Every structure is written in C-alpha cells, then in structure tokens.
C-alpha positions as CSV (number, residue, x, y, z in Angstrom):
1,M,0.0,0.0,0.0
2,S,1.1,3.6,-0.7
3,D,2.2,5.7,2.2
4,Y,0.9,8.9,0.5
5,V,-1.1,11.2,2.8
6,V,-3.1,14.1,1.4
7,S,-1.8,17.6,2.5
8,A,-5.0,18.4,4.4
9,R,-4.2,15.5,6.8
10,K,-0.4,15.6,6.7
11,Y,-0.2,19.3,7.5
12,R,-3.3,19.5,9.8
13,P,-2.5,22.0,12.6
14,Q,-1.5,20.4,15.8
15,T,-1.0,23.5,18.0
16,F,-2.7,26.9,18.4
17,D,0.3,28.6,16.7
18,T,-0.2,26.6,13.5
19,V,-3.9,27.4,13.1
20,V,-4.2,29.6,10.0
21,G,-6.2,32.8,10.0
22,Q,-8.0,32.5,13.4
23,K,-5.6,34.4,15.7
24,S,-8.2,36.2,17.8
25,I,-10.0,32.9,18.6
26,T,-6.8,30.9,19.4
27,T,-5.6,33.8,21.6
28,T,-8.9,33.8,23.5
29,L,-8.8,30.0,24.0
30,R,-5.3,30.2,25.3
31,S,-6.2,32.9,27.8
32,A,-9.2,30.8,29.0
33,I,-6.9,27.9,29.6
34,T,-4.3,30.0,31.4
35,T,-6.8,31.8,33.7
36,D,-8.8,28.6,34.2
37,H,-11.9,30.3,32.8
38,L,-13.0,27.5,30.5
39,A,-16.7,27.5,29.6
40,Q,-18.6,24.2,29.9
41,A,-19.8,24.5,26.3
42,F,-18.3,26.1,23.2
43,L,-20.0,26.6,19.8
44,F,-17.6,26.9,16.8
45,C,-19.3,28.4,13.8
46,G,-18.1,29.1,10.3
47,T,-18.0,27.9,6.7
48,R,-16.3,24.6,5.6
49,G,-12.6,24.3,5.9
50,V,-11.8,27.2,8.2
51,G,-10.5,25.1,11.2
52,K,-13.5,24.5,13.5
53,T,-12.9,20.8,14.2
54,T,-9.1,21.2,14.1
55,T,-9.3,23.9,16.7
56,A,-11.7,21.8,18.8
57,R,-9.2,18.9,18.8
58,I,-6.2,21.2,19.7
59,L,-8.3,22.7,22.5
60,A,-9.2,19.3,23.8
61,K,-5.6,18.1,23.6
62,T,-4.2,21.2,25.3
63,I,-6.7,21.2,28.2
64,N,-5.6,17.7,29.2
65,C,-1.9,18.2,28.6
66,M,0.0,17.5,31.9
67,D,3.0,19.7,31.0
68,R,1.9,22.8,29.0
69,G,4.6,25.2,28.0
70,E,4.6,29.0,28.7
71,N,3.0,29.6,25.3
72,V,0.0,27.4,26.4
73,E,0.7,24.6,23.9
74,A,0.5,20.9,24.4
75,C,3.8,19.2,25.1
76,D,3.3,16.2,22.9
77,K,5.3,14.1,25.4
78,C,3.0,13.4,28.4
79,D,0.8,10.3,28.5
80,S,-2.3,12.3,27.6
81,C,-0.7,13.9,24.5
82,V,0.8,10.6,23.3
83,S,-2.6,8.8,23.6
84,F,-4.2,11.7,21.7
85,N,-1.6,11.6,18.9
86,E,-2.2,7.9,18.6
87,N,-6.0,8.3,18.4
88,A,-6.3,6.3,21.6
89,S,-7.4,8.9,24.0
90,L,-10.3,8.0,26.2
91,N,-10.8,11.6,27.3
92,I,-11.9,12.9,23.8
93,Y,-15.1,11.7,22.3
94,E,-16.1,12.8,18.8
95,L,-19.6,12.5,17.4
96,D,-20.7,13.2,13.8
97,A,-24.2,14.6,14.3
98,A,-24.9,14.2,10.5
99,S,-25.1,10.4,10.9
100,N,-25.8,10.2,14.7
101,N,-28.7,12.6,15.1
102,S,-31.3,10.6,17.1
103,V,-32.4,10.8,20.7
104,D,-30.7,7.4,21.3
105,D,-27.4,8.7,20.1
106,I,-27.6,11.6,22.5
107,R,-28.7,9.4,25.4
108,E,-25.6,7.2,24.8
109,L,-23.4,10.3,25.0
110,I,-25.1,11.5,28.2
111,N,-24.4,8.2,29.8
112,Q,-20.8,8.5,28.9
113,V,-20.6,12.0,30.3
114,R,-21.2,10.7,33.9
115,V,-17.9,8.7,33.8
116,P,-15.0,10.8,35.1
117,P,-11.6,10.8,33.1
118,Q,-9.1,8.1,33.9
119,L,-6.2,10.3,32.7
120,G,-6.1,14.1,32.8
121,T,-8.6,16.5,34.2
122,H,-11.4,16.7,31.6
123,K,-13.4,14.7,29.2
124,V,-14.1,16.7,26.0
125,Y,-17.0,15.9,23.7
126,I,-16.7,17.2,20.2
127,I,-20.0,17.2,18.2
128,D,-19.5,18.0,14.6
129,E,-22.3,19.4,12.3
130,V,-24.4,19.8,15.4
131,H,-27.2,21.5,13.5
132,M,-28.1,18.1,12.1
133,L,-29.4,16.9,15.4
134,S,-33.2,16.3,15.5
135,T,-35.3,18.6,17.6
136,Q,-35.9,15.8,20.0
137,A,-32.2,15.1,20.3
138,F,-31.6,18.8,21.0
139,N,-34.2,18.8,23.8
140,A,-32.7,15.6,25.3
141,F,-29.3,17.3,25.3
142,L,-30.4,20.6,26.9
143,K,-30.1,19.7,30.6
144,T,-26.7,18.0,30.3
145,L,-25.4,20.9,28.3
146,E,-26.6,23.4,30.9
147,E,-25.4,21.5,34.0
148,P,-22.7,19.0,33.0
149,P,-20.3,17.4,35.5
150,K,-17.2,19.5,36.3
151,H,-15.0,17.2,34.3
152,A,-17.1,17.5,31.0
153,I,-16.6,20.1,28.3
154,F,-18.7,20.2,25.1
155,I,-17.4,21.6,21.8
156,L,-20.1,21.9,19.2
157,A,-19.2,22.7,15.6
158,T,-21.5,23.8,12.8
159,T,-21.6,25.4,9.4
160,E,-25.2,26.6,9.9
161,K,-25.6,28.4,13.2
162,H,-29.1,29.7,12.2
163,K,-30.4,26.1,12.4
164,I,-29.5,25.7,16.1
165,I,-32.3,26.3,18.5
166,P,-31.9,29.4,20.8
167,T,-31.9,27.3,24.0
168,I,-28.7,25.6,22.8
169,L,-27.1,28.9,21.7
170,S,-27.8,30.5,25.1
171,R,-25.9,27.7,26.9
172,C,-22.7,28.0,24.7
173,Q,-19.8,30.4,24.4
174,I,-19.9,31.2,20.7
175,F,-16.9,31.6,18.4
176,D,-17.4,32.7,14.8
177,F,-14.5,31.6,12.6
178,N,-13.4,33.8,9.8
179,R,-13.1,32.8,6.1
180,I,-9.4,32.4,5.6
181,K,-7.8,35.3,3.7
182,V,-6.2,34.6,0.3
183,S,-2.9,36.0,1.5
184,D,-2.9,33.7,4.6
185,M,-3.7,30.6,2.5
186,A,-1.1,31.5,-0.2
187,N,1.6,31.8,2.6
188,H,0.5,28.5,4.1
189,L,0.7,26.8,0.7
190,A,4.2,28.3,0.2
191,N,5.4,26.9,3.5
192,I,4.1,23.4,2.5
193,A,5.6,23.6,-0.9
194,A,9.0,24.4,0.7
195,K,8.7,21.4,3.0
196,E,7.8,19.2,0.1
197,N,10.7,20.6,-2.1
198,I,8.2,21.9,-4.6
199,T,8.9,25.1,-6.6
200,A,5.7,27.2,-7.0
201,D,5.1,30.6,-8.6
202,P,3.5,33.0,-6.1
203,E,0.8,33.8,-8.7
204,A,0.0,30.1,-8.9
205,L,-0.5,29.8,-5.1
206,H,-2.7,32.9,-5.1
207,L,-4.8,31.5,-7.8
208,I,-5.3,28.3,-5.9
209,S,-6.2,30.2,-2.8
210,Q,-8.7,32.3,-4.7
211,K,-10.3,29.2,-6.1
212,A,-10.6,27.7,-2.6
213,D,-13.1,30.5,-1.7
214,G,-12.0,31.0,1.9
215,A,-11.7,27.2,2.8
216,L,-8.1,26.1,3.6
217,R,-9.0,22.4,3.2
218,D,-10.2,23.1,-0.3
219,A,-6.9,25.0,-1.1
220,L,-4.9,22.0,0.1
221,S,-6.9,19.6,-2.0
222,I,-6.5,21.8,-5.1
223,F,-2.7,22.0,-4.3
224,D,-2.4,18.2,-4.2
225,Q,-4.3,18.0,-7.5
226,I,-1.9,20.5,-9.1
227,V,1.1,18.7,-7.8
228,T,-0.2,15.4,-9.3
229,F,-0.7,17.2,-12.6
230,A,2.5,19.4,-12.7
231,G,5.0,17.6,-10.6
232,N,7.4,19.5,-8.4
233,N,7.4,22.7,-10.4
234,I,4.1,24.5,-10.3
235,T,3.6,27.5,-12.7
236,Y,0.7,30.0,-13.1
237,K,-0.1,28.6,-16.6
238,Q,-0.4,25.0,-15.3
239,V,-2.8,26.1,-12.6
240,L,-4.9,27.9,-15.2
241,E,-5.0,24.9,-17.4
242,N,-5.8,22.3,-14.7
243,L,-8.4,24.3,-12.9
244,N,-9.9,25.7,-16.2
245,I,-9.6,29.4,-15.0
246,L,-9.6,32.3,-17.3
247,D,-6.3,34.2,-17.3
248,Y,-6.3,37.7,-15.7
249,D,-4.7,38.9,-18.9
250,Y,-8.0,38.6,-20.8
251,Y,-9.7,41.0,-18.4
252,F,-6.8,43.5,-18.6
253,R,-7.0,43.4,-22.4
254,I,-10.8,43.8,-22.6
255,V,-10.6,46.8,-20.3
256,D,-8.0,48.4,-22.5
257,V,-9.9,47.9,-25.7
258,A,-13.2,49.1,-24.1
259,S,-11.4,52.3,-23.0
260,K,-10.2,52.8,-26.6
261,E,-13.8,52.1,-27.8
262,D,-12.7,49.3,-30.0
263,I,-15.8,47.2,-30.4
264,P,-14.4,44.7,-33.0
265,A,-11.4,43.9,-30.7
266,A,-13.7,43.4,-27.7
267,L,-15.9,41.0,-29.7
268,L,-12.9,39.1,-31.0
269,L,-11.6,38.7,-27.4
270,L,-14.9,37.3,-26.3
271,N,-14.9,34.9,-29.2
272,D,-11.4,33.7,-28.2
273,V,-12.7,33.2,-24.6
274,V,-15.7,31.1,-25.8
275,E,-13.5,29.1,-28.2
276,K,-11.3,28.1,-25.2
277,G,-14.4,26.5,-23.7
278,F,-15.4,29.3,-21.1
279,D,-19.0,30.2,-20.5
280,P,-19.8,33.8,-21.6
281,H,-21.6,34.3,-18.3
282,H,-18.5,33.2,-16.4
283,F,-16.5,35.8,-18.4
284,A,-19.0,38.6,-17.7
285,T,-19.0,38.0,-14.0
286,G,-15.2,37.8,-13.9
287,L,-15.0,41.0,-15.9
288,A,-17.4,42.7,-13.4
289,N,-15.1,41.6,-10.5
290,H,-12.1,43.0,-12.5
291,Y,-13.7,46.4,-12.7
292,R,-14.6,46.2,-9.1
293,D,-10.9,45.5,-8.2
294,L,-9.9,48.4,-10.4
295,L,-12.3,50.6,-8.4
296,V,-10.9,49.6,-5.0
297,C,-7.4,50.4,-6.2
298,K,-8.4,54.0,-6.6
299,D,-8.2,54.7,-2.9
300,P,-5.4,53.6,-0.5
301,R,-8.1,52.9,2.1
302,T,-9.8,50.2,0.0
303,S,-6.7,48.9,-1.9
304,K,-6.2,46.2,0.9
305,L,-9.5,44.6,-0.4
306,L,-7.6,43.5,-3.5
307,E,-6.5,39.8,-2.9
308,V,-4.0,39.1,-5.7
309,A,-0.3,38.4,-6.0
310,E,2.0,41.4,-5.7
311,N,3.0,41.6,-9.4
312,V,-0.6,41.3,-10.4
313,E,-1.6,44.0,-7.9
314,Q,0.9,46.3,-9.7
315,K,-0.9,45.7,-13.0
316,Y,-4.2,46.7,-11.3
317,L,-2.7,49.9,-9.9
318,E,-1.3,50.9,-13.2
319,Q,-4.6,50.3,-15.1
320,S,-6.8,51.9,-12.5
321,K,-4.8,55.2,-12.8
322,E,-5.9,55.5,-16.4
323,I,-9.6,55.1,-15.8
324,D,-12.1,57.5,-14.3
325,P,-14.1,56.2,-11.2
326,N,-17.4,57.2,-12.9
327,Y,-16.5,55.0,-15.8
328,L,-15.8,52.1,-13.5
329,L,-19.1,52.4,-11.7
330,R,-21.0,52.5,-14.9
331,A,-19.1,49.5,-16.2
332,I,-20.0,47.5,-13.1
333,A,-23.6,48.5,-13.5
334,V,-23.7,47.3,-17.1
335,L,-22.1,43.9,-16.3
336,S,-24.4,43.5,-13.2
337,K,-27.4,43.9,-15.5
338,V,-25.9,41.3,-17.9
339,D,-25.5,38.9,-14.9
340,I,-29.1,39.4,-13.8
341,E,-30.6,39.0,-17.3
342,Y,-28.4,36.1,-18.4
343,K,-30.6,33.2,-17.1
344,T,-33.7,34.5,-18.9
345,A,-31.9,35.5,-22.2
346,K,-32.8,33.4,-25.2
347,N,-29.5,34.4,-26.9
348,S,-27.1,34.6,-24.0
349,R,-24.0,35.2,-26.1
350,L,-25.6,38.2,-27.8
351,L,-26.5,39.6,-24.3
352,V,-22.8,39.5,-23.3
353,E,-21.8,41.0,-26.7
354,V,-24.3,43.9,-26.2
355,G,-22.8,44.4,-22.8
356,L,-19.3,44.7,-24.2
357,M,-20.5,47.2,-26.9
358,Q,-22.0,49.3,-24.1
359,L,-18.7,49.2,-22.3
360,C,-17.0,50.4,-25.4
361,S,-19.5,53.3,-25.7
362,L,-19.4,54.4,-22.0
363,K,-16.4,56.8,-22.5
364,S,-18.2,58.8,-25.2
365,E,-21.4,58.9,-23.2
366,L,-19.6,60.3,-20.1
367,E,-17.8,62.9,-22.2
368,K,-21.1,64.1,-23.7
369,K,-22.6,64.5,-20.2
370,N,-19.5,66.2,-18.8
371,P,-17.9,68.1,-21.7
C-alpha cells in the first residue's frame, strides 16, 4: 500500500500557533486555559474548511496536557498527549451529528458524560455538524449541556448556526470563525511547498487560494491536485490549465480595448474566450469583478481589499490610474445587468456582446454628459 497522505491531513495544525487565519480565537482560548476560565460548552461556527474541528481537537488536547509550556501549547510528550496523537485517548469523544442525530445517540453520549476521566482533568465531547441533530435530540441534550459534570466540556461545531435552537445557543460560548484570507492561504501553501521541495510561482499559489473561496481544506486539496498534474514545479499557466480558470490577462486586455472604444477587438476577445471553452456568463461576472478590483485600487483605504499576488496588484494599480471612477461604476452596473438577465436571455452570447458594446461606448457617453 502507498504511504501517501493528502496535505489536508499531513499538515493539519497540531498547535494553536499553526492554526491559519484565526488568531483572535486561538488567543482567547489560550487565555481561557491560562486563567482557568474554560466554559462548559463552546460553539464553533463558520464555513467549511476554516478550522473548526481542528481547533476543537487542539483545545481538547491542550486542556488535558500535563506539562503545558509557557506559550500554552500541548507538550506532545506526556501520556495524555501521546494517547491523543495515537488516536487512543479515552478523554476525547467525537460524534458526527450528521449520521448520529437521534435521541438514542444523545442518550448514549449523556451516559458517557457521567464517567470521570481516567487520565487528565477533563473529558471533552466534540460534536461536529451539530445543526443536524433532530429537535428531540436537542431537547434531550439541553439539561446535560446546561449542567454537565465538572470534568465535562462540550465543543459543538456547525456550518449553519441559524439552524441551532436558541436554547442551545444560550448555553454556549460562541466563536465565529473567519473565512481564511487569500494571502494567509497562499503563505501557508508556500510553506508546505517548501517542506515538500516543490517550486511554485506566487501567482499560482494565489490563484489556488482564490479558487478555494476561503476554505483552507479546499486549497490544500487543489494544491495536491496540481502537484499530481504538474509535478514539483508549479507554474501559473499550469494552474490555469488544470483548474480551467480564465487568465487575468483577458480582463486587462478587454478593459484596454473598451477604454479605446474598439468594439471589434472586444468581440474578438470574447470569441477567443468562448472558443477556449469558457462560458460567456463566467466571463461577464469575472469582468465585473475585475472592474470592481480596479475601483478599489483607486483609494489607498480600499486597496487592501484586493486579494491578488504582488506583481498582479501592480498591474491593477497601473490600469486603474488610467480610468475614471465614474466609468468604472457605470461598467460594473452594465455587467451586473448582464448577470441578472443572463438566465432568462434566449441568446445569452448576444446579451454579453451587447454588454461589451455598451462598455466600449461608455467613455463617449460620459464625455457628452461632462464636456
């Protein structure tokens, strides 16, 4: 059998320091451990792949560590840490509520809660996707959640906080996990690439991070996919090809020809995009985002909202200097209208082409209004 382990498992954070993009949460949890102000129930909320279950496991491990360091991290040497690392800890119980959501499952958990820990100070119960519990199971869980034994700590994790009944929410200390920033993900991927002796273009890692849409686990899965495709040398073009993403260059070129009011060139560029297999709708929404990025580059206060590699950011800054903000706003409005009407249009390509023609005419319209 192969010894290959996917990056999401191989490089799963094992300490608070290695959790990506959730510093405020890990700082609060460390402080709670240091001051012995641990709540009896935590609720970790956030979208997929942002570190909810990972942080829950790190918290459970650190609570029971017998020799924590000054930085409030587990030692990885004591009996409790060793048993945790070997998946043999009797103090940590994980329940997947998606497949164990009945009253009987919760009753079984409640019966286990009564048993004190044999090693360490606490028994920690991690319930993943807790919103999947049935209403009856939630009600059966209420009393134990409100008044658990002193040795019991519950960590509930969910992607859909709004589905959890208020009586459960009121009994938990709630932590809302952030979507991971593109820059944080790209830096994390760069560190992993270095450890695996993989050469990767910064633009390629940023593109992978953008595709992941705020989920670090997705970014690691895409990274593994690209490594399988490209080997130990990952380039921007290889990522574009493998993930079927439209190159930034097309958007920069279309903005240039629209500013020059060159309708034929704009239509030919769209045709090139379509011939490469891209959906015109995908192109239109991507172009709208490009105009949006150009607009945020106009002011230093909003330029931090631009999540691209440094060399690409320079291209945005240079192009945005040449375009009037009013033009950018009108362009975004035109493309937003195309986006809204696309699903109902009988000739969707014509709709996008008309949108491009309007973009090519905006400059003249604005000059007529403001001679």
